[in-house]
C-alpha positions as CSV (number, residue, x, y, z in Angstrom):
1,M,255.6,87.3,82.3
2,A,259.3,89.0,81.5
3,A,262.1,88.6,83.9
4,H,262.6,91.2,86.8
5,V,265.2,93.9,85.6
6,D,267.6,95.0,88.3
7,D,267.7,98.8,88.3
8,S,268.4,99.4,92.0
9,K,270.9,101.9,92.9
10,I,272.6,99.7,95.7
11,Q,273.3,96.0,96.4
12,M,273.4,94.8,100.1
13,K,275.1,91.7,100.5
14,Y,276.2,89.2,103.5
15,G,278.9,87.2,102.2
16,E,277.6,86.1,98.8
17,Y,273.9,86.5,99.7
18,R,272.0,89.3,98.2
19,F,269.1,91.0,99.9
20,N,266.8,91.9,96.9
21,P,264.9,94.1,97.7
22,A,267.1,95.6,100.1
23,P,265.3,95.9,103.5
24,L,265.5,99.0,105.7
25,M,268.5,99.4,108.0
26,T,268.3,101.3,111.3
27,Y,272.0,101.8,113.5
28,S,272.4,101.6,117.3
29,Q,275.6,101.8,119.5
30,E,276.4,101.2,123.1
31,S,279.3,101.0,125.0
32,V,280.7,97.6,126.0
33,T,282.1,97.4,129.8
34,N,284.1,94.7,131.6
35,D,283.6,93.4,135.2
36,A,285.4,96.3,136.2
37,G,283.2,99.0,134.7
38,E,286.0,100.0,132.2
39,R,284.7,100.8,128.6
40,I,286.6,98.4,126.3
41,S,285.0,99.1,123.1
42,D,281.4,99.9,121.4
43,S,279.1,97.4,120.3
44,V,277.1,98.2,116.9
45,T,273.7,96.8,116.1
46,L,272.4,97.1,112.6
47,S,268.6,96.1,112.4
48,F,266.9,95.2,109.4
49,R,263.4,95.0,108.2
50,G,262.3,93.8,104.9
51,V,260.2,91.7,102.7
52,L,261.1,88.4,100.8
53,L,259.5,88.6,97.5
54,N,259.3,86.3,94.2
55,L,260.9,88.9,92.0
56,D,260.6,86.9,88.9
57,D,257.1,85.7,89.1
58,M,255.1,88.4,91.5
59,A,251.6,87.0,90.5
60,S,252.6,83.3,91.1
61,G,251.0,83.2,95.0
62,D,253.2,79.9,94.8
63,L,253.8,79.2,98.6
64,A,256.5,76.8,97.6
65,Q,258.7,79.3,95.9
66,M,258.5,81.5,98.8
67,I,259.5,78.7,101.1
68,T,262.6,78.0,99.2
69,R,263.4,82.0,99.3
70,R,262.9,81.9,103.0
71,D,265.2,78.9,103.3
72,E,267.7,80.5,101.1
73,M,268.1,83.5,103.6
74,I,268.1,81.2,106.4
75,N,271.0,79.6,105.1
76,A,272.6,82.5,104.3
77,L,272.4,84.0,107.7
78,S,273.6,81.0,109.5
79,G,277.5,81.4,108.4
80,N,280.0,83.0,110.4
81,S,282.5,85.7,109.7
82,N,281.0,86.5,106.5
83,E,281.2,90.3,105.3
84,F,278.4,92.7,105.1
85,Q,278.5,95.2,102.2
86,V,276.6,97.7,100.8
87,L,277.6,98.5,97.2
88,H,276.9,100.8,94.3
89,N,274.8,99.2,91.5
90,I,273.4,99.9,87.8
91,G,271.2,102.7,88.8
92,S,273.7,104.5,90.8
93,T,275.9,107.5,89.3
94,Q,279.1,105.8,91.0
95,V,281.1,103.0,89.5
96,Q,278.9,99.7,89.9
97,G,280.4,97.3,92.7
98,S,282.2,100.0,94.7
99,P,281.8,99.9,98.3
100,I,279.6,102.3,100.3
101,I,279.9,100.1,103.4
102,S,282.3,97.1,103.7
103,G,285.0,95.7,105.9
104,I,282.4,94.9,108.6
105,Y,282.1,91.2,109.7
106,P,279.2,91.0,112.2
107,R,277.5,88.2,113.8
108,V,273.7,87.6,112.7
109,D,271.5,87.8,115.8
110,S,267.3,87.3,116.1
111,L,266.4,86.4,112.3
112,T,262.4,86.5,112.6
113,F,259.8,86.0,109.8
114,D,256.5,87.5,110.4
115,E,253.1,85.6,110.5
116,G,251.2,85.7,107.4
117,V,249.8,83.8,104.2
118,W,253.3,83.8,102.8
119,T,252.2,83.1,99.2
120,S,253.6,86.1,97.6
121,Q,255.7,88.0,100.1
122,I,257.3,87.1,103.8
123,P,258.1,90.0,105.8
124,Y,261.4,89.5,108.1
125,S,263.7,91.1,110.3
126,F,267.4,90.3,111.9
127,D,270.2,92.1,113.5
128,L,274.0,92.4,112.5
129,V,275.9,92.7,115.7
130,Y,279.9,93.8,115.6
131,E,282.2,95.6,118.1
132,T,284.0,98.7,117.1
133,N,286.2,101.5,118.6
134,A,288.3,99.3,121.1
135,R,290.0,101.3,123.7
136,S,293.9,102.1,123.1
137,G,295.6,100.0,125.8
138,Q,292.4,98.1,127.0
139,V,292.2,94.3,126.2
140,P,288.9,93.8,125.1
141,V,287.2,91.1,127.5
142,Q,283.7,91.2,128.6
143,S,284.2,89.2,131.6
144,F,287.3,88.0,134.0
145,S,288.2,86.2,137.2
146,D,291.4,86.6,139.2
147,N,291.9,84.2,142.2
148,W,294.6,83.3,144.8
149,D,294.5,80.6,147.2
150,F,297.4,80.1,149.9
151,E,297.7,76.8,151.6
152,E,300.4,76.1,154.4
153,D,302.5,72.9,154.0
154,E,303.7,71.8,157.4
155,G,305.8,69.1,156.3
156,K,308.1,71.4,154.4
157,R,307.6,74.7,155.9
158,I,306.3,76.4,152.6
159,I,303.0,77.8,151.5
160,R,301.4,76.5,148.0
161,A,299.9,79.2,146.4
162,T,297.3,78.5,143.5
163,H,296.5,81.3,141.1
164,T,293.7,81.1,138.6
165,V,293.0,83.6,136.1
166,S,290.1,83.3,133.0
167,A,288.6,85.8,130.7
168,Q,286.0,85.6,127.9
169,G,287.1,88.0,125.0
170,I,285.3,90.3,122.6
171,N,285.8,89.7,118.9
172,T,287.3,92.9,117.5
173,S,288.3,91.5,114.2
174,T,287.3,93.3,111.2
175,S,289.8,92.1,108.3
176,G,287.6,88.7,107.7
177,D,289.7,86.5,109.8
178,A,288.4,84.5,112.1
179,S,287.3,85.6,115.4
180,D,290.1,86.9,118.0
181,A,288.1,87.0,121.1
182,M,289.9,84.0,122.3
183,T,293.2,85.6,121.6
184,N,292.2,88.9,123.3
185,A,291.2,86.7,126.2
186,K,294.6,85.2,126.4
187,T,296.5,88.2,126.1
188,W,294.4,89.6,129.4
189,V,295.0,86.2,131.2
190,V,298.6,85.9,130.5
191,A,299.6,89.6,131.6
192,R,298.3,88.8,135.2
193,M,300.3,85.4,135.3
194,G,303.6,84.9,137.3
195,V,305.0,85.5,140.8
196,S,305.3,89.1,140.2
197,T,301.6,89.6,140.3
198,I,301.0,88.3,143.9
199,P,299.4,91.3,146.0
200,S,301.6,92.9,148.3
201,T,298.8,92.6,151.2
202,L,298.9,88.5,150.3
203,P,299.3,86.2,152.1
204,A,297.6,87.5,155.1
205,F,297.7,84.6,157.5
206,A,299.7,81.6,156.0
207,D,303.2,81.4,157.0
208,S,305.9,79.5,155.7
209,G,308.4,80.3,158.6
210,T,310.5,83.3,157.8
211,L,308.3,85.5,155.4
212,N,310.9,88.6,155.8
213,T,313.2,86.4,153.6
214,I,310.5,85.0,151.4
215,N,311.3,83.3,148.1
216,K,308.4,83.2,145.5
217,L,309.1,80.2,142.9
218,Q,307.1,79.0,140.1
219,K,306.0,75.6,140.1
220,Y,303.3,74.2,137.9
221,R,301.2,75.8,135.3
222,T,298.0,74.7,133.3
223,E,295.9,76.3,130.7
224,A,292.6,75.8,128.8
225,A,291.2,77.5,125.8
226,S,288.0,77.7,123.8
227,E,287.9,79.4,120.2
228,V,284.2,78.8,120.2
229,D,283.4,80.5,123.2
230,G,286.3,82.8,123.1
231,T,287.5,82.0,126.4
232,F,291.0,81.3,128.0
233,E,292.0,80.3,131.4
234,A,295.5,79.4,133.3
235,S,296.3,78.1,136.6
236,E,299.7,78.2,138.2
237,E,301.2,76.9,141.6
238,I,303.8,79.1,143.1
239,T,306.0,78.1,146.0
240,L,306.4,80.7,148.7
241,S,309.6,79.6,151.2
242,S,312.1,81.1,153.4
243,G,314.7,79.2,151.6
244,L,315.3,77.8,147.9
245,Y,314.9,74.2,149.3
246,A,313.4,72.2,151.9
247,H,315.6,69.8,154.1
248,S,314.3,67.1,156.4
249,Y,316.1,64.1,158.0
250,T,315.5,61.3,160.5
251,E,318.2,60.3,163.1
252,Q,319.3,56.9,163.8
253,L,321.5,55.4,166.6
254,Q,322.5,52.0,167.1
255,T,324.7,50.5,170.1
256,N,325.9,46.7,169.8
257,D,327.1,44.5,172.6
258,Q,330.7,45.8,172.7
259,G,329.3,49.4,173.4
260,I,330.1,50.7,169.9
261,T,327.7,53.1,168.4
262,T,326.9,54.2,165.2
263,V,324.9,57.3,164.1
264,T,323.0,57.5,160.6
265,L,321.1,60.5,159.4
266,N,318.8,59.8,156.4
267,G,317.7,63.0,154.7
268,D,315.9,64.6,151.7
269,I,316.5,68.1,150.4
270,N,313.7,69.0,148.0
271,G,314.4,72.0,145.7
272,M,311.8,74.9,145.1
273,G,311.2,75.8,141.8
274,R,309.9,74.7,138.1
275,F,311.7,71.6,136.3
276,A,315.4,72.4,136.4
277,T,315.4,75.2,138.7
278,A,314.1,72.8,141.3
279,T,317.0,70.4,140.7
280,T,319.7,73.3,140.5
281,N,318.5,74.6,144.1
282,A,318.6,71.0,145.8
283,L,322.2,70.5,144.4
284,S,323.4,73.8,145.8
285,G,321.6,73.3,148.9
286,W,323.4,70.1,149.2
287,T,326.8,71.1,148.3
288,D,327.0,74.3,149.7
289,D,324.8,74.1,152.8
290,I,324.0,70.4,154.1
291,K,327.0,68.4,153.5
292,P,329.3,70.6,155.1
293,T,327.2,70.2,158.5
294,L,326.6,66.4,158.3
295,S,329.3,65.8,161.2
296,G,327.6,68.8,163.3
297,L,324.2,67.0,163.0
298,A,325.7,63.6,163.8
299,Y,327.5,64.9,166.9
300,S,324.3,66.6,168.1
301,A,322.3,63.5,167.7
302,Y,325.2,61.6,169.4
303,T,325.3,63.8,172.7
304,D,321.8,64.1,172.8
305,L,321.7,60.6,174.6
306,E,324.6,61.8,176.5
307,L,327.1,59.1,175.5
308,S,330.7,59.2,176.9
309,G,332.6,58.0,174.0
310,T,334.2,60.1,170.9
311,L,332.2,60.2,167.6
312,N,334.7,60.1,164.8
313,L,333.5,63.2,162.9
314,S,336.3,63.5,160.8
315,N,335.9,60.2,158.9
316,Q,332.5,59.1,157.5
317,Q,331.9,55.4,157.9
318,S,329.5,55.5,154.9
319,L,327.9,58.1,152.7
320,S,325.4,57.7,149.8
321,T,323.5,60.1,147.6
322,T,320.5,59.9,145.3
323,R,319.8,62.4,142.8
324,D,316.2,62.5,141.4
325,D,316.0,65.3,138.3
326,F,312.3,64.7,137.7
327,N,311.3,65.6,141.3
328,G,314.1,68.1,141.8
329,R,315.3,66.2,144.9
330,V,318.8,65.0,146.5
331,A,318.7,62.0,149.0
332,Y,321.6,61.0,151.1
333,S,322.3,58.6,154.0
334,V,325.6,59.0,156.1
335,T,327.1,57.0,159.0
336,Y,329.5,57.8,161.8
337,T,330.9,55.8,164.7
338,D,332.7,55.9,167.7
339,D,334.7,52.8,167.0
340,P,338.2,53.8,167.6
341,K,339.3,51.5,164.5
342,E,337.3,53.1,162.4
343,D,339.0,56.6,163.0
344,V,340.7,56.8,159.7
345,P,340.7,59.6,157.3
346,S,338.5,59.4,154.5
347,G,339.6,57.4,151.5
348,I,341.8,55.1,153.9
349,S,340.5,51.6,154.9
350,E,343.1,50.6,157.2
351,I,346.1,52.0,159.3
352,N,348.4,49.9,161.3
353,I,351.2,51.6,163.0
354,S,353.7,51.0,165.9
355,K,356.1,53.1,167.9
356,Q,359.1,51.3,169.8
357,T,361.5,53.1,172.0
358,K,365.1,51.8,173.2
359,L,365.9,54.1,176.1
360,P,369.4,55.1,177.0
361,I,370.9,53.4,180.1
362,R,374.0,53.8,182.0
363,K,377.2,52.4,180.2
364,V,379.4,50.2,182.3
365,A,382.4,48.2,181.5
366,L,383.0,44.7,182.6
367,F,386.1,43.5,183.3
368,E,386.4,39.4,183.6
369,I,388.7,38.2,186.3
370,P,390.0,34.5,185.8
371,N,388.9,32.4,189.0
372,R,387.3,35.3,190.6
373,A,384.4,33.7,192.4
374,A,382.4,37.1,192.9
375,G,382.2,37.5,188.8
376,S,383.2,40.2,186.7
377,I,384.1,43.5,187.9
378,L,381.4,46.3,186.9
379,H,383.0,49.8,186.3
380,N,380.5,52.7,185.8
381,I,382.1,54.9,183.2
382,G,379.8,58.0,183.7
383,T,377.9,58.2,180.3
384,P,374.8,57.0,178.8
385,T,374.1,54.2,175.9
386,D,372.7,55.8,172.7
387,G,368.6,55.5,172.3
388,Q,366.7,54.3,169.5
389,I,363.1,55.0,168.1
390,N,361.7,53.0,165.4
391,I,358.4,53.7,163.6
392,N,357.0,51.1,161.5
393,G,353.5,50.5,160.0
394,T,351.4,50.2,156.8
395,V,348.5,52.4,155.4
396,K,345.9,51.1,153.3
397,G,343.9,52.9,150.7
398,L,340.5,52.1,149.1
399,T,340.5,51.0,145.3
400,T,339.3,54.5,144.3
401,T,342.2,56.1,146.2
402,Q,345.6,57.5,144.7
403,M,348.9,56.2,146.0
404,S,350.2,59.9,146.3
405,Y,347.2,60.4,148.7
406,V,348.3,57.3,150.4
407,K,351.7,58.4,150.9
408,T,350.6,61.8,152.3
409,V,348.4,59.9,154.9
410,S,351.5,58.0,156.0
411,E,353.6,61.1,156.2
412,D,350.9,62.5,158.3
413,Q,350.9,59.5,160.8
414,V,354.6,59.3,161.1
415,N,355.1,63.0,161.5
416,A,352.6,62.9,164.3
417,L,354.6,60.4,166.3
418,R,358.2,61.2,165.4
419,P,360.7,62.4,168.1
420,N,361.2,65.6,168.9
421,S,364.7,66.8,168.3
422,A,364.5,69.8,171.0
423,L,364.2,67.2,173.9
424,Y,367.4,65.2,172.8
425,N,371.0,66.0,173.0
426,Q,371.3,64.7,169.2
427,L,368.9,63.1,166.8
428,W,369.9,61.3,163.5
429,F,368.4,58.6,161.3
430,T,369.8,55.3,161.5
431,D,367.4,53.3,159.1
432,Y,364.8,54.7,156.5
433,N,362.6,52.1,154.5
434,T,359.3,52.1,152.8
435,T,357.6,49.8,150.5
436,E,354.5,50.4,148.1
437,N,352.1,48.2,146.5
438,E,349.8,49.7,143.7
439,D,347.6,46.4,143.7
440,Q,346.5,46.5,147.0
441,M,346.9,50.2,147.5
442,T,349.3,49.6,150.3
443,F,352.3,51.7,151.6
444,S,354.5,50.5,154.5
445,F,357.4,52.2,156.3
446,S,360.1,51.6,158.8
447,I,362.3,54.3,160.2
448,V,364.5,54.5,162.9
449,W,366.4,57.3,164.7
450,G,369.4,57.3,167.4
451,Y,369.5,59.7,170.0
452,T,371.7,60.7,172.9
453,D,370.5,62.2,176.3
454,N,372.0,63.4,179.4
455,L,372.9,61.0,182.0
456,A,370.6,62.6,184.5
457,N,367.5,61.1,182.2
458,V,368.5,57.8,182.2
459,P,367.2,55.2,184.8
460,S,369.1,54.4,187.9
461,P,370.2,50.8,187.9
462,S,369.2,50.5,191.7
463,G,365.6,52.3,191.2
464,E,362.2,51.2,190.3
465,V,360.8,50.7,186.9
466,S,359.0,54.0,185.8
467,F,357.4,53.9,182.4
């Protein structure tokens, strides 16, 4: 038998597979809507019904040859993203191979072979389905979810908001590229993420403390995608807080057998936000807000026990801080005491200072008379002697302290004790000495003033001693 001559006017192909003879084709179209009932595209179904023939040997009646033809069709329609084409062929008045239908990349659905003898022909049917006419401005997804969960955190006085968004996209690719269903799902999901998407009516009951000054800060995000299913899902944790950090601390008071009390504050500052933002907020909270108030917190802890002493708030006995960038946290420990010996300025380890005063007395003249049994003759000449004030001491700084600062502290100590010239008739320096030691970070001084005072202010020689 002569070989079959192809004189058909068209070629119908799916990928490289040609349907010969070409099946009958019907066209149907329906709108695709998402879960919200919005039209997002049209779904087109091309339904085909045809017959497989052994065109090279129509009279063979060979079942094996027909099974081979069937398997060729099954394999051809099992591929993904193949182009469906209808082309002009030899018997057409148009140029052979020029397209009638092209640029369609459908998926295959419902391939069926009818029952029969199958020795010379096999009836078949199948559908090709694709999406078209995507609505402008509408991301083509066929299903989606957008859920919020709010949970109070009593320990940090915040709300943890968990936001999960997922979608299944529709393939709208007509260029022969891979399916863009997952990309469409991702576009839909990403547009609904972030702190700005929290519904204005939520949270309804959860309370972070002061919701009228709420801060919404991104914390963590996760995402999952499937190219095969065309799905994309993202989850984020958002912190809702009345501040940019959460501060908590404990108070510890200890009193020794000498009645000296120490107050220790141990605190944590947890910054809100994602990654470096959390650390930045923790550091600014420590530097700007918490550190300047430590003495006040310690004083409150001290007075709560109604202690009668005086806590040395101007000088911290110790201070240590820990910075944790990974968790966005600053921790601190600070100690104050009411021990008078510890009341020294910051950066100074020791202050020893003394003040000596030589008071004026009535000046008398002594006349020694030889052989006078009653002793010398005293003559009150009606004027007082000169007085003297001596201030001397040593100030010792820490090894990290500058000598200039040690000198400044020394000056403050001396000026707080020096005599007030307004209280005396005359006041003048009689001695002025200083010694500094850089190795030991010490500064020593000895300053002497002379002064005169009115006779009425000097002690009476016959009166009682009065300090």
